[in-house]
C-alpha positions in Angstrom: 210.6 106.6 69.0 208.3 108.9 70.9 205.7 108.5 68.1 205.8 104.7 68.4 205.4 104.9 72.2 202.4 107.3 71.7 200.8 105.0 69.2 201.2 102.0 71.5 199.7 104.0 74.4 196.8 105.0 72.2 196.3 101.4 71.1 196.3 100.2 74.7 194.0 103.0 75.8 191.6 102.5 72.9 191.4 98.8 73.6 190.8 99.5 77.3 188.0 102.0 76.5 186.5 99.5 74.0 186.4 96.6 76.5 185.1 98.9 79.3 182.4 100.2 76.9 181.3 96.6 76.1 181.0 95.8 79.8 179.0 98.9 80.5 176.7 98.4 77.6 176.0 94.8 78.7 175.5 95.7 82.4 173.3 98.7 81.5 171.0 96.8 79.2 170.8 93.9 81.7 169.9 96.2 84.6 167.5 98.3 82.5 165.7 95.1 81.4 162.0 95.0 82.3 158.7 94.0 80.8 158.5 97.1 78.6 162.0 96.7 77.2 161.4 93.0 76.7 158.2 93.7 74.9 159.8 96.2 72.6 162.7 93.9 71.8 160.2 91.1 71.3 158.3 93.1 68.7 161.4 94.3 66.9 163.0 90.9 66.7 160.0 88.5 67.1 161.3 86.7 63.9 164.6 86.6 62.1 163.0 88.6 59.2 162.0 91.4 61.5 165.5 91.2 63.0 167.0 91.5 59.5 165.0 94.6 58.8 165.9 96.1 62.2 169.6 95.3 61.7 169.7 97.0 58.2 167.8 100.1 59.4 169.6 100.7 62.7 173.1 100.1 61.1 172.2 102.4 58.2 171.3 105.1 60.8 174.2 104.8 63.2 176.8 103.9 60.5 178.4 101.2 62.6 177.8 97.5 62.2 180.2 97.0 65.1 178.0 99.0 67.4 174.9 97.1 66.3 176.6 93.7 66.6 178.0 94.6 70.1 174.6 95.8 71.2 173.0 92.6 69.9 175.7 90.6 71.8 174.8 92.7 74.9 171.1 91.9 74.5 171.8 88.2 74.1 174.4 88.3 77.0 171.7 89.9 79.2 169.1 87.3 78.2 166.9 89.9 76.4 167.1 88.3 73.0 167.5 84.6 72.0 170.2 83.4 69.7 167.7 82.6 67.0 166.3 86.1 67.1 169.7 87.7 67.0 170.8 86.0 63.8 168.6 88.2 61.6 169.9 91.4 63.4 173.6 90.3 62.8 173.0 89.5 59.2 171.1 92.8 58.7 173.9 94.8 60.2 176.2 93.4 57.5 173.9 94.7 54.8 173.2 98.0 56.6 176.9 98.9 57.0 177.2 99.1 53.2 175.4 102.5 53.4 178.8 104.1 54.2 180.1 103.1 50.7 177.1 104.8 49.1 177.7 108.0 51.1 181.3 108.1 50.0 180.5 107.1 46.4 177.4 109.4 45.8 178.1 112.5 47.9 181.7 112.1 49.1 180.6 112.4 52.7 181.0 110.0 55.6 178.9 110.6 58.7 181.1 110.9 61.7 179.4 108.9 64.4 182.2 109.8 66.8 180.6 113.3 67.1 177.8 111.6 69.0 180.1 110.1 71.6 180.5 112.9 74.0 176.8 113.9 73.9 175.9 110.3 74.5 178.1 110.2 77.6 176.7 113.5 78.8 173.1 112.6 78.3 173.7 109.1 79.7 175.3 110.5 82.9 172.6 113.2 83.2 169.9 110.5 83.0 171.8 108.2 85.4 172.2 111.0 88.0 168.6 112.3 87.8 166.9 109.0 87.6 168.2 107.8 91.0 167.3 104.1 91.6 164.8 103.9 88.7 165.3 101.5 85.9 165.9 104.4 83.4 169.1 105.1 85.3 170.6 101.9 84.0 169.5 102.8 80.4 171.5 106.0 80.9 174.5 103.9 81.9 174.1 102.0 78.7 174.2 105.3 76.7 177.5 106.1 78.5 178.8 102.7 77.3 177.8 103.5 73.7 179.6 106.9 74.0 182.7 105.3 75.3 182.4 102.6 72.6 182.6 105.3 69.9 185.5 107.1 71.6 187.4 103.8 71.9 187.0 103.1 68.2 188.1 106.6 67.4 191.2 106.3 69.6 192.1 103.0 67.9 191.5 104.6 64.5 193.8 107.5 65.3 196.5 105.1 66.6 196.7 103.3 63.3 195.7 106.1 60.9 199.2 106.7 59.8 199.9 103.0 59.3 196.7 102.4 57.1 197.2 105.6 55.0 200.9 104.8 54.5 200.4 101.5 52.6 201.6 101.8 48.9 199.0 99.8 47.1 200.7 100.0 43.7 203.6 97.9 44.9 201.2 95.1 45.8 199.3 95.0 42.5 199.7 92.0 40.3 197.6 89.4 38.5 196.2 86.1 39.6 194.3 84.7 42.7 197.4 85.2 44.9 197.0 89.0 44.3 193.3 88.9 45.2 194.1 87.0 48.5 196.8 89.5 49.2 194.5 92.5 48.8 191.8 90.7 50.8 194.3 90.4 53.6 195.2 94.1 53.3 191.5 95.1 53.6 191.1 92.8 56.5 194.1 94.2 58.2 193.0 97.8 57.8 189.6 97.0 59.3 191.2 95.2 62.3 193.7 98.1 62.8 191.0 100.8 62.6 188.2 98.8 64.2 185.9 100.2 61.6 184.9 98.7 58.3 183.4 102.1 57.4 186.8 103.7 57.6 188.4 100.9 55.6 185.7 101.1 52.9 186.2 104.9 52.7 190.0 104.4 52.2 189.5 101.7 49.6 186.9 103.7 47.6 189.1 106.8 47.7 192.1 104.8 46.5 190.1 103.2 43.7 188.6 106.5 42.6 192.0 108.1 42.5 193.3 105.3 40.3 195.8 104.0 42.9 194.4 100.5 42.7 192.4 98.7 40.0 188.8 97.5 40.4 189.5 93.8 41.1 192.1 94.6 43.7 189.8 97.1 45.4 186.9 94.5 45.3 189.1 92.0 47.1 190.0 94.7 49.7 186.3 95.4 50.2 185.7 91.7 50.9 188.6 91.7 53.3 187.3 94.8 55.1 183.9 93.2 55.4 185.5 90.1 56.9 187.6 92.3 59.2 184.4 93.4 61.1 184.4 90.0 62.8 187.4 91.1 64.9 185.2 93.5 66.8 182.6 90.8 67.7 185.4 88.4 68.7 187.0 91.0 71.0 183.5 91.9 72.4 182.8 88.3 73.6 186.0 87.8 75.5 184.8 86.6 78.9 181.2 86.8 77.9 178.4 84.2 78.2 178.2 81.2 75.8 175.2 82.8 74.0 177.2 85.9 73.3 180.0 83.8 71.9 177.5 82.0 69.7 176.3 85.3 68.3 179.9 86.3 67.4 180.4 82.8 65.8 177.3 83.4 63.7 178.8 86.8 62.6 182.1 85.1 61.7 180.3 82.3 59.9 178.2 84.8 57.8 181.2 86.9 56.8 183.5 83.9 56.0 180.9 82.2 53.8 180.0 85.5 52.1 183.7 86.3 51.5 184.3 82.8 49.9 181.3 83.1 47.7 182.1 86.6 46.6 185.7 85.7 45.7 184.6 82.6 43.7 181.9 84.5 41.6 183.7 87.9 41.5 183.4 88.2 37.6 179.7 87.3 37.7 179.0 89.9 40.4 180.7 92.6 38.4 178.7 91.6 35.3 175.5 91.8 37.4 176.6 95.2 38.8 177.2 96.4 35.3 173.7 95.3 34.3 172.2 96.9 37.4 174.1 100.1 36.6 172.6 100.3 33.2 169.0 99.6 34.5 169.2 102.1 37.3 171.3 104.7 35.4 174.0 104.7 38.1 177.3 106.5 37.5 179.9 104.2 36.0 182.7 105.0 38.4 184.9 102.8 40.6 183.3 104.2 43.8 179.7 103.5 42.7 180.7 100.0 41.3 182.4 99.1 44.6 179.6 100.5 46.7 177.1 98.4 44.7 179.5 95.4 44.9 179.6 95.7 48.7 175.8 95.8 49.0 175.2 93.0 46.4 177.6 90.4 48.0 176.2 91.0 51.5 172.7 90.6 50.2 173.8 87.5 48.4 175.3 86.2 51.7 171.9 86.6 53.4 170.1 84.8 50.5 172.6 81.9 50.7 172.6 81.5 54.5 168.9 82.3 55.2 167.6 78.8 54.4 170.2 77.4 56.9 169.1 79.7 59.8 167.3 77.0 61.8 170.2 74.6 61.4 172.8 77.3 62.2 170.9 78.2 65.4 170.7 74.6 66.5 174.3 74.0 65.6 175.6 77.0 67.6 173.4 76.1 70.6 175.6 73.0 71.0 178.8 74.9 70.9 180.7 76.9 73.6 178.7 75.0 76.3 179.8 75.4 79.9 179.8 72.5 82.3 176.6 74.0 83.8 174.8 74.0 80.4 175.9 70.4 79.7 174.7 69.3 83.1 171.3 71.1 82.7 170.6 69.4 79.3 168.5 66.2 79.5 170.4 63.1 78.3 167.5 60.5 78.2 164.1 62.2 77.7 163.0 63.6 74.3 159.9 63.7 72.1 160.8 60.2 70.7 160.5 58.4 74.0 157.4 60.4 75.0 155.2 58.4 72.6 155.6 55.3 74.7 154.7 55.5 78.4 157.0 52.6 79.3 160.0 54.0 77.4 159.2 57.5 78.9 159.1 56.1 82.4 162.5 54.4 81.9 164.1 57.5 80.4 162.6 59.7 83.1 163.9 57.5 85.9 167.4 57.8 84.5 167.0 61.6 84.3 165.7 61.9 87.9 168.6 59.7 88.9 170.9 62.4 87.5 169.0 65.0 89.5 169.4 63.0 92.7 173.1 62.6 91.9 173.5 66.3 91.4 171.8 67.0 94.7 174.1 64.5 96.4 177.2 66.3 94.9 176.0 69.6 96.3 175.2 68.1 99.7 178.5 66.3 100.0 180.5 69.4 99.0 178.8 71.3 101.8 179.3 68.5 104.4 182.9 68.3 103.3 183.3 71.9 104.4 185.1 72.9 101.2 185.8 76.6 101.4 185.4 79.1 98.5 182.9 77.0 96.5 179.8 79.1 96.9 179.9 80.3 93.3 180.5 76.8 92.0 177.6 75.4 94.1 175.4 78.2 92.8 176.2 77.1 89.2 175.5 73.4 90.1 172.2 74.3 91.7 171.1 76.4 88.7 171.9 73.4 86.4 169.9 71.1 88.7 167.0 73.5 88.7 167.0 73.9 84.9 167.1 70.1 84.4 164.3 69.7 87.0 162.1 72.3 85.1 162.7 70.3 81.9 161.7 67.0 83.5 158.7 68.7 85.1 157.5 69.8 81.7 158.1 66.3 80.3 156.0 64.8 83.1 153.2 67.3 82.5 153.1 66.3 78.8 153.0 62.7 79.7 150.1 63.1 82.1 148.0 64.6 79.3 148.2 61.3 77.5 146.6 57.9 78.3 148.5 56.3 81.2 147.8 53.2 83.3 147.3 53.7 87.0 150.7 52.0 87.7 152.6 54.4 85.5 150.7 57.4 87.1 151.8 56.1 90.5 155.4 55.8 89.4 155.4 59.3 87.9 154.1 60.7 91.2 156.9 58.9 93.0 159.5 60.4 90.6 158.0 63.8 91.2 158.5 63.3 95.0 162.1 62.2 94.4 162.8 65.4 92.3 161.2 67.7 94.9 163.2 66.1 97.7 166.4 66.5 95.7 165.6 70.2 95.0 164.8 70.9 98.7 168.0 69.2 99.8 170.1 71.1 97.3 168.5 74.4 98.3 169.3 73.7 102.0 172.9 73.0 100.9 173.2 76.4 99.2 171.8 78.2 102.3 174.4 76.5 104.5 177.2 77.3 102.0 176.2 81.0 101.9 176.0 81.3 105.7 179.4 79.8 106.4 178.6 79.7 110.1 179.6 76.1 110.4 183.1 77.0 109.2 183.6 79.5 112.0 186.0 78.2 114.6 185.2 78.4 118.3 187.6 78.5 121.2 186.0 75.3 122.6 187.7 72.3 121.2 184.9 70.0 122.2 182.4 72.0 120.1 184.7 72.1 117.1 185.4 68.4 117.2 181.7 67.6 117.7 180.7 69.6 114.6 183.5 68.1 112.5 182.5 64.6 113.5 178.8 65.3 112.9 179.4 66.7 109.4 181.7 63.8 108.5 179.2 61.3 109.8 176.3 62.9 107.8 178.6 62.9 104.7 179.1 59.2 105.3 175.4 58.6 105.7 174.8 60.3 102.3 177.4 58.1 100.7 176.1 54.9 102.3 172.5 55.7 101.3 173.5 56.1 97.6 175.3 52.8 97.6 172.4 50.7 99.0 171.4 47.7 96.8 168.0 47.2 95.4 165.3 46.6 96.4 165.4 49.1 99.2 163.8 47.9 102.4 161.4 50.2 104.2 163.1 49.3 107.5 166.5 50.5 106.2 164.8 53.8 105.2 163.2 54.2 108.6 166.4 53.4 110.4 168.3 56.0 108.4 165.8 58.7 109.1 165.7 57.9 112.8 169.5 57.9 113.0 169.7 61.3 111.3 167.2 62.7 113.8 169.0 61.1 116.8 172.4 62.5 115.9 170.9 66.0 115.4 169.4 65.9 118.9 172.7 64.8 120.4 174.7 67.5 118.7 172.1 70.2 119.5 172.3 69.2 123.2 176.1 69.7 123.1 175.8 73.1 121.4 173.2 74.2 124.0 175.4 73.1 126.9 178.4 75.0 125.4 176.2 78.2 125.3 174.8 77.7 128.8 178.3 77.1 130.2 179.7 80.1 128.4 182.2 78.0 126.5 181.0 79.6 123.3 179.0 82.8 122.4 175.3 82.3 122.7 174.6 84.1 119.3 177.2 81.9 117.5 175.7 78.7 119.0 172.2 79.8 117.9 173.4 80.3 114.4 175.3 76.9 114.5 172.1 75.2 115.8 170.1 76.7 113.0 172.5 75.3 110.5 172.8 71.9 112.0 169.0 71.8 111.7 169.4 72.5 108.0 172.0 69.7 107.8 169.5 67.3 109.4 166.8 68.4 106.9 169.1 68.4 104.0 170.3 64.8 104.8 166.8 63.6 105.4 165.6 65.1 102.1 168.4 63.3 100.2 167.5 60.1 102.0 163.9 60.5 101.0 164.8 61.4 97.4 167.0 58.3 97.0 164.3 56.1 98.7 161.5 57.3 96.3 163.8 56.9 93.3 164.7 53.4 94.3 161.0 52.5 94.6 160.6 53.3 90.9 163.8 51.4 90.0 162.5 48.4 91.9 159.2 48.6 90.0 161.1 48.7 86.7 163.2 45.7 87.6 160.1 43.6 88.5 
């Protein structure tokens, strides 16, 4: 009973260390990011082929595809590497990890990467403490994360060592596809339990070399062990960014496709291995055969999936999308409508309409005095800003073509609508972060005046957005004047409250600063909507 409790404790501790390490690696890499690091990463992974070579080489050195995959996820999570660049590294890591099998098969030695864990932590902390606030300090923190990563894996391995080594493989052996699937599941389970395909491969090769299991069963276990490495990537992306989840999904996709193909053509691969063994004079032992099998089917997986790389990247880009990402993607503009100025103007108007609507949503949320929404508002603003950047690039491309003077005028008007929307949304964020307008004062007249003012401005925003086309210039002028008049009235009340000592002067100064932002924010939305409606009116004529 005490041994079971100890194993459970080691399991929980190992998982905790593992998750902590992933977080530290991601944070360290993100904070250490700079032009130099970006340049190095760009050169190493400037194409999937370079990434493939890097993945193979680095994994062959560190003897852990999990570490390379998690590091890649960390780079993508930190924005240092694109999804497309990372695919080559992930696939290369799968090929590079087969080096362990060769070490076991050829020299009977497995490099213990865990021995580097404590030195990594020591060196990392040494760098972090001595570097102070310099960027290299964060790189030291990332080294600490890698050290904890290896310790976490080692603790997990120890927790399940007795379980993995205690499986009686002879009782499982039988003929038929069911047996292959069963041994595949066993290989998968060993990797999941030990969190190391290298350890699983070593166990399998040792068992096959000792005659405990036959070659076909061992091959199925190798496929399962290879598939089991996906569990590390899946665990690593819990709570991570969508891009990190896409990298993990690519890793899973590669391993699943590779496993299916390897199982289907297993006899052919063994024939190919036998032929290669004769050509290269390799030892005809189960260990060498399995090591070569492990390498061959991973290379085969790369060959099969490589032509699909662009499609896979595009497919994954559309998965695991957050609401913010969905909002920031254009719905109407693309390269197809760009060829026709009239179609482009229509599509662009619809896109700017979305931007004005997103700005309205931000402004109304702030005027509604909803507490605890600053993070959500930040995400909405980032989505708005990204979409505005895309529409801005689209307009720039249009302006390089041949356009009529009327279309140029409408594009300029849409640019104004977009700029007003961004300005209004930015003011909304500033107000939300300040929170001064939410502070209660002891003076009921001041509080009620502020509440009425914010409610009225919220109503103005709603009323403006519902105005029918065509918009009259007089309506626009009246709205702007009303917003200014109300600001002057509320400002006078705040000043009187401060002069008469009914509220602290400093508080009233901050409140007046924010009601000025409310005025400007509401005016900016009014102007954005007005400019947008001018283009809509033109398109209707």
